[in-house]
C-alpha angles and dihedrals in degrees: 000000000000122000092206118105118251114261116261114255118250115265126225113217118236122238117250095263094048092047091050090049092050091050092049091049091048091050091049093049091046090053092049093049090048090055091048091049090051092052092048092048090051091050091049092050100040108019127241129289115233112217117198116221114224121188115223 
């Protein structure tokens, strides 16, 4: 068995529209994850508020 890593597969470039869409999706996901990380950091630093649900 060889100890050398397998060669990387060839990549096919995206067209301009697909590349722009991928970048926009990545930016959106990055923003969502940043918000989630901020919420989790706040919970870690300050605890979590327990809200009681009351039926009307």
